[in-house]
ChimeraX commands (.cxc) that place a marker at each C-alpha (Angstrom):
marker #1 position 126.16,91.02,127.70 radius 0.5
marker #1 position 126.88,94.29,126.12 radius 0.5
marker #1 position 125.22,97.38,127.34 radius 0.5
marker #1 position 122.83,99.27,124.99 radius 0.5
marker #1 position 120.83,102.36,125.54 radius 0.5
marker #1 position 117.57,101.25,127.26 radius 0.5
marker #1 position 114.06,102.90,127.31 radius 0.5
marker #1 position 114.42,103.43,131.06 radius 0.5
marker #1 position 117.55,105.55,130.49 radius 0.5
marker #1 position 116.79,107.57,127.39 radius 0.5
marker #1 position 119.51,108.46,124.90 radius 0.5
marker #1 position 120.50,112.08,124.53 radius 0.5
marker #1 position 121.47,113.43,121.10 radius 0.5
marker #1 position 125.10,112.22,121.59 radius 0.5
marker #1 position 124.01,108.59,121.97 radius 0.5
marker #1 position 122.97,108.13,118.32 radius 0.5
marker #1 position 125.78,107.03,116.04 radius 0.5
marker #1 position 126.35,107.12,112.42 radius 0.5
marker #1 position 127.08,103.58,111.14 radius 0.5
marker #1 position 130.71,102.94,111.39 radius 0.5
marker #1 position 133.01,103.74,108.46 radius 0.5
marker #1 position 133.92,100.64,106.40 radius 0.5
marker #1 position 130.75,98.75,107.40 radius 0.5
marker #1 position 128.44,100.88,105.29 radius 0.5
marker #1 position 128.91,103.35,102.38 radius 0.5
marker #1 position 130.56,106.49,103.72 radius 0.5
marker #1 position 128.49,109.43,104.46 radius 0.5
marker #1 position 128.54,112.27,102.04 radius 0.5
marker #1 position 127.73,115.92,102.55 radius 0.5
marker #1 position 124.42,115.36,100.79 radius 0.5
marker #1 position 123.60,112.61,103.21 radius 0.5
marker #1 position 124.05,114.72,106.28 radius 0.5
marker #1 position 120.47,115.89,106.55 radius 0.5
marker #1 position 119.00,112.37,106.04 radius 0.5
marker #1 position 121.39,111.00,108.63 radius 0.5
marker #1 position 120.17,113.55,111.22 radius 0.5
marker #1 position 116.52,112.76,110.40 radius 0.5
marker #1 position 117.22,109.09,110.84 radius 0.5
marker #1 position 119.03,109.63,114.18 radius 0.5
marker #1 position 116.07,111.52,115.47 radius 0.5
marker #1 position 113.75,108.70,114.42 radius 0.5
marker #1 position 115.93,105.96,116.00 radius 0.5
marker #1 position 116.25,107.87,119.30 radius 0.5
marker #1 position 112.56,108.62,119.69 radius 0.5
marker #1 position 111.53,105.08,118.77 radius 0.5
marker #1 position 113.83,103.81,121.74 radius 0.5
marker #1 position 112.24,106.16,124.08 radius 0.5
marker #1 position 108.67,105.34,123.24 radius 0.5
marker #1 position 108.89,101.59,122.97 radius 0.5
marker #1 position 108.83,99.45,126.13 radius 0.5
marker #1 position 111.71,96.89,126.48 radius 0.5
marker #1 position 113.57,98.36,123.45 radius 0.5
marker #1 position 117.26,98.46,123.98 radius 0.5
marker #1 position 118.38,99.97,120.82 radius 0.5
marker #1 position 117.25,101.04,117.18 radius 0.5
marker #1 position 118.59,101.30,113.64 radius 0.5
marker #1 position 116.97,103.59,111.10 radius 0.5
marker #1 position 117.89,103.34,107.41 radius 0.5
marker #1 position 116.70,104.92,104.20 radius 0.5
marker #1 position 117.12,103.61,100.65 radius 0.5
marker #1 position 116.07,104.60,97.15 radius 0.5
marker #1 position 116.79,103.83,93.54 radius 0.5
marker #1 position 120.00,105.88,93.65 radius 0.5
marker #1 position 121.64,103.17,95.90 radius 0.5
marker #1 position 122.54,105.57,98.79 radius 0.5
marker #1 position 121.65,104.15,102.31 radius 0.5
marker #1 position 122.15,106.73,104.96 radius 0.5
marker #1 position 121.74,105.05,108.45 radius 0.5
marker #1 position 121.83,105.74,112.19 radius 0.5
marker #1 position 122.10,103.55,115.12 radius 0.5
marker #1 position 121.64,104.23,118.85 radius 0.5
marker #1 position 124.57,101.95,119.86 radius 0.5
marker #1 position 127.77,101.25,117.90 radius 0.5
marker #1 position 127.43,97.50,118.19 radius 0.5
marker #1 position 124.21,97.59,116.10 radius 0.5
marker #1 position 126.19,98.76,113.08 radius 0.5
marker #1 position 127.40,95.25,112.69 radius 0.5
marker #1 position 123.90,93.92,112.49 radius 0.5
marker #1 position 123.10,96.34,109.67 radius 0.5
marker #1 position 126.41,95.59,107.63 radius 0.5
marker #1 position 125.90,91.83,107.82 radius 0.5
marker #1 position 122.41,92.14,106.23 radius 0.5
marker #1 position 123.72,94.45,103.45 radius 0.5
marker #1 position 126.63,92.25,102.65 radius 0.5
marker #1 position 124.60,88.93,102.55 radius 0.5
marker #1 position 121.28,90.33,101.37 radius 0.5
marker #1 position 119.70,88.32,104.10 radius 0.5
marker #1 position 117.98,89.46,107.28 radius 0.5
marker #1 position 114.94,91.49,108.58 radius 0.5
marker #1 position 115.90,94.69,106.70 radius 0.5
marker #1 position 116.15,93.23,103.19 radius 0.5
marker #1 position 113.02,91.28,103.77 radius 0.5
marker #1 position 111.10,94.32,105.02 radius 0.5
marker #1 position 112.31,96.46,102.14 radius 0.5
marker #1 position 111.23,93.83,99.63 radius 0.5
marker #1 position 107.93,92.94,101.21 radius 0.5
marker #1 position 106.75,96.28,102.54 radius 0.5
marker #1 position 105.59,94.62,105.81 radius 0.5
marker #1 position 106.92,94.36,109.35 radius 0.5
marker #1 position 109.38,91.56,109.84 radius 0.5
marker #1 position 109.28,90.14,113.40 radius 0.5
marker #1 position 112.03,87.90,114.95 radius 0.5
marker #1 position 110.48,87.34,118.31 radius 0.5
marker #1 position 113.00,84.91,119.58 radius 0.5
marker #1 position 116.33,84.76,117.91 radius 0.5
marker #1 position 117.51,81.89,120.02 radius 0.5
marker #1 position 115.11,79.64,118.10 radius 0.5
marker #1 position 114.83,81.58,114.79 radius 0.5
marker #1 position 116.86,79.97,112.03 radius 0.5
marker #1 position 116.13,82.21,108.99 radius 0.5
marker #1 position 119.21,84.34,108.83 radius 0.5
marker #1 position 122.21,82.55,110.43 radius 0.5
marker #1 position 124.79,85.33,110.13 radius 0.5
marker #1 position 122.41,87.92,111.47 radius 0.5
marker #1 position 121.13,85.67,114.28 radius 0.5
marker #1 position 124.58,84.79,115.43 radius 0.5
marker #1 position 125.76,88.55,115.66 radius 0.5
marker #1 position 122.56,89.51,117.33 radius 0.5
marker #1 position 122.76,86.81,120.05 radius 0.5
marker #1 position 126.51,87.63,120.56 radius 0.5
marker #1 position 125.54,91.24,121.23 radius 0.5
marker #1 position 122.84,90.10,123.73 radius 0.5
marker #1 position 119.88,90.84,121.38 radius 0.5
marker #1 position 117.12,88.23,121.80 radius 0.5
marker #1 position 114.36,89.73,119.63 radius 0.5
marker #1 position 113.96,92.35,116.88 radius 0.5
marker #1 position 111.23,93.87,114.56 radius 0.5
marker #1 position 111.87,95.78,111.46 radius 0.5
marker #1 position 109.06,98.13,110.21 radius 0.5
marker #1 position 109.21,99.64,106.71 radius 0.5
marker #1 position 107.86,102.98,105.86 radius 0.5
marker #1 position 107.43,104.04,102.24 radius 0.5
marker #1 position 106.98,107.53,100.72 radius 0.5
marker #1 position 107.28,108.13,96.97 radius 0.5
marker #1 position 110.38,106.17,95.87 radius 0.5
marker #1 position 111.93,106.12,99.32 radius 0.5
marker #1 position 111.86,103.31,101.85 radius 0.5
marker #1 position 112.79,103.94,105.53 radius 0.5
marker #1 position 113.32,100.86,107.73 radius 0.5
marker #1 position 113.20,101.13,111.51 radius 0.5
marker #1 position 114.66,98.21,113.37 radius 0.5
marker #1 position 113.94,97.75,117.09 radius 0.5
marker #1 position 115.93,95.40,119.36 radius 0.5
marker #1 position 115.34,93.88,122.81 radius 0.5
marker #1 position 117.17,91.72,125.36 radius 0.5
marker #1 position 114.04,89.80,125.91 radius 0.5
marker #1 position 112.05,87.38,123.72 radius 0.5
marker #1 position 108.56,88.32,122.56 radius 0.5
marker #1 position 108.53,91.90,123.72 radius 0.5
marker #1 position 108.32,93.76,120.43 radius 0.5
marker #1 position 105.22,92.26,118.69 radius 0.5
marker #1 position 103.11,95.33,119.28 radius 0.5
marker #1 position 105.71,97.86,118.23 radius 0.5
marker #1 position 104.58,98.17,114.73 radius 0.5
marker #1 position 101.02,99.31,115.83 radius 0.5
marker #1 position 102.48,101.69,118.57 radius 0.5
marker #1 position 103.84,105.16,118.49 radius 0.5
marker #1 position 106.65,104.29,116.18 radius 0.5
marker #1 position 104.25,103.90,113.31 radius 0.5
marker #1 position 103.56,107.72,113.38 radius 0.5
marker #1 position 107.16,108.50,113.88 radius 0.5
marker #1 position 108.28,106.43,110.95 radius 0.5
marker #1 position 105.57,107.86,108.60 radius 0.5
marker #1 position 106.51,111.29,109.59 radius 0.5
marker #1 position 110.29,110.70,109.06 radius 0.5
marker #1 position 109.79,109.18,105.50 radius 0.5
marker #1 position 107.60,112.13,104.58 radius 0.5
marker #1 position 110.27,114.59,105.86 radius 0.5
marker #1 position 113.08,112.84,104.12 radius 0.5
marker #1 position 111.19,113.09,100.75 radius 0.5
marker #1 position 110.55,116.74,101.50 radius 0.5
marker #1 position 114.12,117.42,102.32 radius 0.5
marker #1 position 115.40,115.71,99.14 radius 0.5
marker #1 position 112.89,117.65,96.95 radius 0.5
marker #1 position 114.17,120.97,98.71 radius 0.5
marker #1 position 117.85,120.09,98.18 radius 0.5
marker #1 position 117.10,119.28,94.48 radius 0.5
marker #1 position 115.43,122.68,94.12 radius 0.5
marker #1 position 118.42,124.30,95.68 radius 0.5
marker #1 position 120.82,122.55,93.32 radius 0.5
marker #1 position 118.71,123.52,90.34 radius 0.5
marker #1 position 118.76,127.19,91.43 radius 0.5
marker #1 position 122.54,127.08,91.87 radius 0.5
marker #1 position 122.88,125.63,88.26 radius 0.5
marker #1 position 120.53,128.25,86.74 radius 0.5
marker #1 position 122.50,131.03,88.64 radius 0.5
marker #1 position 125.77,129.65,87.25 radius 0.5
marker #1 position 124.44,129.46,83.84 radius 0.5
marker #1 position 123.29,133.09,84.05 radius 0.5
marker #1 position 126.67,134.28,85.24 radius 0.5
marker #1 position 128.55,132.60,82.56 radius 0.5
marker #1 position 126.05,133.33,79.75 radius 0.5
marker #1 position 127.72,136.73,78.65 radius 0.5
marker #1 position 131.17,135.07,78.36 radius 0.5
marker #1 position 129.70,132.27,76.22 radius 0.5
marker #1 position 127.99,134.75,74.04 radius 0.5
marker #1 position 131.25,136.65,73.56 radius 0.5
marker #1 position 133.09,133.51,72.75 radius 0.5
marker #1 position 130.44,132.50,70.23 radius 0.5
marker #1 position 130.89,135.92,68.50 radius 0.5
marker #1 position 134.66,135.41,68.17 radius 0.5
marker #1 position 134.23,131.88,66.80 radius 0.5
marker #1 position 131.65,133.26,64.25 radius 0.5
marker #1 position 134.15,135.73,63.12 radius 0.5
marker #1 position 137.02,133.19,62.94 radius 0.5
marker #1 position 135.04,130.51,61.07 radius 0.5
marker #1 position 132.42,132.65,59.33 radius 0.5
marker #1 position 129.62,130.62,60.69 radius 0.5
marker #1 position 126.34,131.24,62.43 radius 0.5
marker #1 position 125.54,131.44,66.13 radius 0.5
marker #1 position 124.30,127.82,66.43 radius 0.5
marker #1 position 127.43,126.38,64.65 radius 0.5
marker #1 position 129.64,128.58,66.96 radius 0.5
marker #1 position 127.93,127.20,70.10 radius 0.5
marker #1 position 128.31,123.72,68.76 radius 0.5
marker #1 position 132.05,124.20,68.25 radius 0.5
marker #1 position 132.62,125.51,71.82 radius 0.5
marker #1 position 130.49,122.63,73.11 radius 0.5
marker #1 position 132.67,120.05,71.26 radius 0.5
marker #1 position 135.89,121.66,72.51 radius 0.5
marker #1 position 134.36,121.42,76.02 radius 0.5
marker #1 position 133.58,117.68,75.51 radius 0.5
marker #1 position 136.85,116.68,73.80 radius 0.5
marker #1 position 139.11,118.41,76.29 radius 0.5
marker #1 position 136.95,117.57,79.36 radius 0.5
marker #1 position 136.65,121.24,80.35 radius 0.5
marker #1 position 133.62,123.16,81.38 radius 0.5
marker #1 position 131.96,125.26,78.67 radius 0.5
marker #1 position 132.35,128.32,80.70 radius 0.5
marker #1 position 136.15,127.71,81.04 radius 0.5
marker #1 position 136.47,127.19,77.24 radius 0.5
marker #1 position 134.51,130.29,76.47 radius 0.5
marker #1 position 136.62,132.37,78.91 radius 0.5
marker #1 position 139.79,131.20,77.21 radius 0.5
marker #1 position 138.37,131.95,73.76 radius 0.5
marker #1 position 137.52,135.55,74.93 radius 0.5
marker #1 position 140.96,136.07,76.61 radius 0.5
marker #1 position 142.81,135.06,73.54 radius 0.5
marker #1 position 140.35,136.83,71.16 radius 0.5
marker #1 position 140.50,133.64,69.07 radius 0.5
marker #1 position 144.27,133.99,68.31 radius 0.5
marker #1 position 145.94,130.62,67.76 radius 0.5
marker #1 position 142.63,128.86,67.61 radius 0.5
marker #1 position 141.91,128.99,63.97 radius 0.5
marker #1 position 143.53,125.56,63.31 radius 0.5
marker #1 position 141.80,123.95,66.17 radius 0.5
marker #1 position 138.43,125.39,65.42 radius 0.5
marker #1 position 138.58,124.49,61.79 radius 0.5
marker #1 position 139.61,120.99,62.53 radius 0.5
marker #1 position 136.59,120.50,64.84 radius 0.5
marker #1 position 134.16,121.60,62.18 radius 0.5
marker #1 position 135.36,119.04,59.55 radius 0.5
marker link #1:1,2 radius 0.2
marker link #1:2,3 radius 0.2
marker link #1:3,4 radius 0.2
marker link #1:4,5 radius 0.2
marker link #1:5,6 radius 0.2
marker link #1:6,7 radius 0.2
marker link #1:7,8 radius 0.2
marker link #1:8,9 radius 0.2
marker link #1:9,10 radius 0.2
marker link #1:10,11 radius 0.2
marker link #1:11,12 radius 0.2
marker link #1:12,13 radius 0.2
marker link #1:13,14 radius 0.2
marker link #1:14,15 radius 0.2
marker link #1:15,16 radius 0.2
marker link #1:16,17 radius 0.2
marker link #1:17,18 radius 0.2
marker link #1:18,19 radius 0.2
marker link #1:19,20 radius 0.2
marker link #1:20,21 radius 0.2
marker link #1:21,22 radius 0.2
marker link #1:22,23 radius 0.2
marker link #1:23,24 radius 0.2
marker link #1:24,25 radius 0.2
marker link #1:25,26 radius 0.2
marker link #1:26,27 radius 0.2
marker link #1:27,28 radius 0.2
marker link #1:28,29 radius 0.2
marker link #1:29,30 radius 0.2
marker link #1:30,31 radius 0.2
marker link #1:31,32 radius 0.2
marker link #1:32,33 radius 0.2
marker link #1:33,34 radius 0.2
marker link #1:34,35 radius 0.2
marker link #1:35,36 radius 0.2
marker link #1:36,37 radius 0.2
marker link #1:37,38 radius 0.2
marker link #1:38,39 radius 0.2
marker link #1:39,40 radius 0.2
marker link #1:40,41 radius 0.2
marker link #1:41,42 radius 0.2
marker link #1:42,43 radius 0.2
marker link #1:43,44 radius 0.2
marker link #1:44,45 radius 0.2
marker link #1:45,46 radius 0.2
marker link #1:46,47 radius 0.2
marker link #1:47,48 radius 0.2
marker link #1:48,49 radius 0.2
marker link #1:49,50 radius 0.2
marker link #1:50,51 radius 0.2
marker link #1:51,52 radius 0.2
marker link #1:52,53 radius 0.2
marker link #1:53,54 radius 0.2
marker link #1:54,55 radius 0.2
marker link #1:55,56 radius 0.2
marker link #1:56,57 radius 0.2
marker link #1:57,58 radius 0.2
marker link #1:58,59 radius 0.2
marker link #1:59,60 radius 0.2
marker link #1:60,61 radius 0.2
marker link #1:61,62 radius 0.2
marker link #1:62,63 radius 0.2
marker link #1:63,64 radius 0.2
marker link #1:64,65 radius 0.2
marker link #1:65,66 radius 0.2
marker link #1:66,67 radius 0.2
marker link #1:67,68 radius 0.2
marker link #1:68,69 radius 0.2
marker link #1:69,70 radius 0.2
marker link #1:70,71 radius 0.2
marker link #1:71,72 radius 0.2
marker link #1:72,73 radius 0.2
marker link #1:73,74 radius 0.2
marker link #1:74,75 radius 0.2
marker link #1:75,76 radius 0.2
marker link #1:76,77 radius 0.2
marker link #1:77,78 radius 0.2
marker link #1:78,79 radius 0.2
marker link #1:79,80 radius 0.2
marker link #1:80,81 radius 0.2
marker link #1:81,82 radius 0.2
marker link #1:82,83 radius 0.2
marker link #1:83,84 radius 0.2
marker link #1:84,85 radius 0.2
marker link #1:85,86 radius 0.2
marker link #1:86,87 radius 0.2
marker link #1:87,88 radius 0.2
marker link #1:88,89 radius 0.2
marker link #1:89,90 radius 0.2
marker link #1:90,91 radius 0.2
marker link #1:91,92 radius 0.2
marker link #1:92,93 radius 0.2
marker link #1:93,94 radius 0.2
marker link #1:94,95 radius 0.2
marker link #1:95,96 radius 0.2
marker link #1:96,97 radius 0.2
marker link #1:97,98 radius 0.2
marker link #1:98,99 radius 0.2
marker link #1:99,100 radius 0.2
marker link #1:100,101 radius 0.2
marker link #1:101,102 radius 0.2
marker link #1:102,103 radius 0.2
marker link #1:103,104 radius 0.2
marker link #1:104,105 radius 0.2
marker link #1:105,106 radius 0.2
marker link #1:106,107 radius 0.2
marker link #1:107,108 radius 0.2
marker link #1:108,109 radius 0.2
marker link #1:109,110 radius 0.2
marker link #1:110,111 radius 0.2
marker link #1:111,112 radius 0.2
marker link #1:112,113 radius 0.2
marker link #1:113,114 radius 0.2
marker link #1:114,115 radius 0.2
marker link #1:115,116 radius 0.2
marker link #1:116,117 radius 0.2
marker link #1:117,118 radius 0.2
marker link #1:118,119 radius 0.2
marker link #1:119,120 radius 0.2
marker link #1:120,121 radius 0.2
marker link #1:121,122 radius 0.2
marker link #1:122,123 radius 0.2
marker link #1:123,124 radius 0.2
marker link #1:124,125 radius 0.2
marker link #1:125,126 radius 0.2
marker link #1:126,127 radius 0.2
marker link #1:127,128 radius 0.2
marker link #1:128,129 radius 0.2
marker link #1:129,130 radius 0.2
marker link #1:130,131 radius 0.2
marker link #1:131,132 radius 0.2
marker link #1:132,133 radius 0.2
marker link #1:133,134 radius 0.2
marker link #1:134,135 radius 0.2
marker link #1:135,136 radius 0.2
marker link #1:136,137 radius 0.2
marker link #1:137,138 radius 0.2
marker link #1:138,139 radius 0.2
marker link #1:139,140 radius 0.2
marker link #1:140,141 radius 0.2
marker link #1:141,142 radius 0.2
marker link #1:142,143 radius 0.2
marker link #1:143,144 radius 0.2
marker link #1:144,145 radius 0.2
marker link #1:145,146 radius 0.2
marker link #1:146,147 radius 0.2
marker link #1:147,148 radius 0.2
marker link #1:148,149 radius 0.2
marker link #1:149,150 radius 0.2
marker link #1:150,151 radius 0.2
marker link #1:151,152 radius 0.2
marker link #1:152,153 radius 0.2
marker link #1:153,154 radius 0.2
marker link #1:154,155 radius 0.2
marker link #1:155,156 radius 0.2
marker link #1:156,157 radius 0.2
marker link #1:157,158 radius 0.2
marker link #1:158,159 radius 0.2
marker link #1:159,160 radius 0.2
marker link #1:160,161 radius 0.2
marker link #1:161,162 radius 0.2
marker link #1:162,163 radius 0.2
marker link #1:163,164 radius 0.2
marker link #1:164,165 radius 0.2
marker link #1:165,166 radius 0.2
marker link #1:166,167 radius 0.2
marker link #1:167,168 radius 0.2
marker link #1:168,169 radius 0.2
marker link #1:169,170 radius 0.2
marker link #1:170,171 radius 0.2
marker link #1:171,172 radius 0.2
marker link #1:172,173 radius 0.2
marker link #1:173,174 radius 0.2
marker link #1:174,175 radius 0.2
marker link #1:175,176 radius 0.2
marker link #1:176,177 radius 0.2
marker link #1:177,178 radius 0.2
marker link #1:178,179 radius 0.2
marker link #1:179,180 radius 0.2
marker link #1:180,181 radius 0.2
marker link #1:181,182 radius 0.2
marker link #1:182,183 radius 0.2
marker link #1:183,184 radius 0.2
marker link #1:184,185 radius 0.2
marker link #1:185,186 radius 0.2
marker link #1:186,187 radius 0.2
marker link #1:187,188 radius 0.2
marker link #1:188,189 radius 0.2
marker link #1:189,190 radius 0.2
marker link #1:190,191 radius 0.2
marker link #1:191,192 radius 0.2
marker link #1:192,193 radius 0.2
marker link #1:193,194 radius 0.2
marker link #1:194,195 radius 0.2
marker link #1:195,196 radius 0.2
marker link #1:196,197 radius 0.2
marker link #1:197,198 radius 0.2
marker link #1:198,199 radius 0.2
marker link #1:199,200 radius 0.2
marker link #1:200,201 radius 0.2
marker link #1:201,202 radius 0.2
marker link #1:202,203 radius 0.2
marker link #1:203,204 radius 0.2
marker link #1:204,205 radius 0.2
marker link #1:205,206 radius 0.2
marker link #1:206,207 radius 0.2
marker link #1:207,208 radius 0.2
marker link #1:208,209 radius 0.2
marker link #1:209,210 radius 0.2
marker link #1:210,211 radius 0.2
marker link #1:211,212 radius 0.2
marker link #1:212,213 radius 0.2
marker link #1:213,214 radius 0.2
marker link #1:214,215 radius 0.2
marker link #1:215,216 radius 0.2
marker link #1:216,217 radius 0.2
marker link #1:217,218 radius 0.2
marker link #1:218,219 radius 0.2
marker link #1:219,220 radius 0.2
marker link #1:220,221 radius 0.2
marker link #1:221,222 radius 0.2
marker link #1:222,223 radius 0.2
marker link #1:223,224 radius 0.2
marker link #1:224,225 radius 0.2
marker link #1:225,226 radius 0.2
marker link #1:226,227 radius 0.2
marker link #1:227,228 radius 0.2
marker link #1:228,229 radius 0.2
marker link #1:229,230 radius 0.2
marker link #1:230,231 radius 0.2
marker link #1:231,232 radius 0.2
marker link #1:232,233 radius 0.2
marker link #1:233,234 radius 0.2
marker link #1:234,235 radius 0.2
marker link #1:235,236 radius 0.2
marker link #1:236,237 radius 0.2
marker link #1:237,238 radius 0.2
marker link #1:238,239 radius 0.2
marker link #1:239,240 radius 0.2
marker link #1:240,241 radius 0.2
marker link #1:241,242 radius 0.2
marker link #1:242,243 radius 0.2
marker link #1:243,244 radius 0.2
marker link #1:244,245 radius 0.2
marker link #1:245,246 radius 0.2
marker link #1:246,247 radius 0.2
marker link #1:247,248 radius 0.2
marker link #1:248,249 radius 0.2
marker link #1:249,250 radius 0.2
marker link #1:250,251 radius 0.2
marker link #1:251,252 radius 0.2
view
């Protein structure tokens, strides 16, 4: 039987693993913060649940990203087999919004691939609890070496932990979105003077108004797959020289 982290020997921060590369979508810089939140949730759930030998925490939303954390590397395979097949406690909990209990996998025949991997890892029972906040769903899966030991887990301390984690993930996502918007606004403000200068040059070359000049710059940006600010900087640098033919063609 493979050894997992047990509740009698709590895991420290180093005992929580991201899901192995190649088994789930790779972690991106943007998913780092959610992964840390999920790691904390999985670790604390193991500590406060009797007879729990390991845990998996996963988040999903309509973007399709699914950051995850496991308290033992072997549990990553239990996650990946469910995502590949679309069958198992995690998909059922996500779709139904209710805890999914597998009290004795030795006799539970619902998900053959999941069941086989779980028993091979020494897992006899599991429960997966969903937590929803806004359009985000967090699932917390708890595992035990013994049958029938996790039935009360959805009504225990993990309920508060999961609700808090889901709320924090939504808040973190909103905060990151606000920072991204601020960065975009800052970039727009920094490039606005250059764009205005380029518009003035295009107006002079084509004898058009400001709106038409901006439209020309935007069309150049789209057709050449370059940023608008880069197109404007090139126009300003060359003072419009050599662009008459290209600009005229774009306005036809």
